N, C-alpha and C positions, 0 to 999 in steps of 0.2 A: 149113586145107587138109585135105580128106578123106584118110583113110588108104586104102591099097590094100584092106584087109579090109573097110572100109565100102563102097567102090566095088564090090567083089566081092559082098558081101551084098546090096546094093541092086540090082545088075545081075541077080542070080539071081531076085529077086522082080520081076515085071512092075509091080506096084504094092505096095510094102511096106505092112505094117500100120502104122497110125499109131503104135502103141507102138514098133515096130522103127525107124521113121523118126525118132521123137523121141529114142530112145536114141542113134542115130547122130548126129543133129544136136547133141545135148547133148555128146557126146564131141568132135565136131568143133569146137564153139565153145570147149570147154575147151582144146583144143589150139591153136586159132587165137588166142583172146583169153581167157586164164585170168582176167584182171581184169574181164571183162564178165559181168554177170548176165543170162544168156540166158533165164531162166525166163519172163519176160513173153512173149517171142516164142513160146516152146514152148507156153505155156498158150493163147495166142490161136490158134495153129495147131491145137491139140487141139480147141478150141471150134469153130473154122471147119470142120474136117473132120467134127465131130459134127453141126453144123447141116446140112452138105451131105448127109451120110449119112441123116439123119432126113428131110430134104426129098425125097431120091430115093426112099426107102422109101414115103413117104406119097403122093407125086405119081405114081408109075408108073401106077397104074390110071386116074388122071385123064387122062393123055395118050392112053390108048386110047379115051377118050370125047371127045377133042378139046378137053379143058379143060387149063388150067394152074392153078397154085396161086392166082394172083390172081383169075382168073375164078371158081374154086371158092369162094374166100373171099367174093366178092361175092354169089354165090348163097346161101351159108350166112347171110350178113348179112341179106339180104332175107327168107329163110325164117324166121329166128328173131326179127328185130327190126322188120320193116316193119309198120306198120298197114295196114289194107285199102286206103287211098289211096296207099300206097307211101312211098318216101323221096325227098327231094331229093338231087341228086348230092353236095352238101356233107354231108348227114346220112349218106349211104351211105359216103362217104370217112371220116368221123369214127368210124363204128361198125365199120369193117373195117380190115384190115391194109394196104390199098391206098392209096397216096398220092393226093391230090387230082387232079393232072394225069393220072395213070394211070387214074383212075376213068372218065373220059369215053371213053377208048379201049377199056377193058375192057367198059363197058356197050354200046358200039357193036358189039363182037364178039359179045357174048351176045345182043344184039337181033337181029343177022343170023342167029344160029342158032335164033331163036325161043324163047329161054329167058327173056328179060325183055322188058318193054315200057317205052318212054320216051314219056310224053305230057306235054303242056303242063298246068301246074297251073291249074285252073279259077279259083282265087282270085287268081293272079298270073301273067299271060300271059308274063312274062319268065322264069319258073321252070318246072322240069320235075319230074315225079314218076316214079320207077322202081319197077316191080312185077315179081314173078315171073309168068310165064305158067303155065298148067297144065302145059306140057311142062317148064318150069323146076322147078316144084314136084315133078313126077314124077321128074325127074333127081336131085334132092336126096334124095327118099324112097328111090330105088333105090340110090344110091351111099353114103349116110350110114352104114348099118350096116357095110359093108366098110371104110370110112374109119376109123371108130372102132375096129374090130377091128385094123387095121394099126397105129394109134397105140398101142393097148393092148399089142400084141405088141412094138412097138419099145421100149416102156418096161418090159417084163416083167423085164428083168435087175435092176431096182431094187425094193427093198421099198417098201411104202407110206411108211414113215418116211424112207427115202432120197429118195423122190419129194418129200416135204414139204421136206426139206433142200435139194434141188435147186431147187425152186420158190422157196424163200426166198432162196437165194443168187443165183439168176438175177434175181429181182426187185430185189435190192439192187444188183447190177452194172448192170442196165438203168437203174435209177433214177439211178445216178451218171452213167452215160453220157448219159442223156437230160436231165440237169439237174434231176431231180425228187428226191423223197425216197427212192425205191426201195422203198417199202413197199406 
């Protein structure tokens, strides 16, 4: 049960900092269930809020361009990984962070905006190839420097050694969650 001081503190902050929230939650869990180890819940909450904050920081300028993170990722994938004949939807899905079923929908949206083309594969009429249009390539060229700058700025609180540690730990945790080795 939250104490009156917790309710007062959280009520004064329209959205408390994650550190303040976690401190309150830790105390509340200690009071409600001192036998319970609430650390996993608090760690997951911290990581969830970190992910949301990073995503919001990086995505904001994309929204002004009519893009979302998934569409941007597909454009970047085509920009960096597609051969001149393009990628199949399956290849595009494998090389991006977008899931297979979402790829078709995202490609259709990007195609409607004139940023990608989807054409039947000459070698296999049942298959398609997706390529960037000149407008799609120009959009990536225009947006990429600012995107990299925002990501660099978002990570600037960490030293290069801390970033290496973060990358190593995140890879290990993701590997365990995804059933792989985490390396």
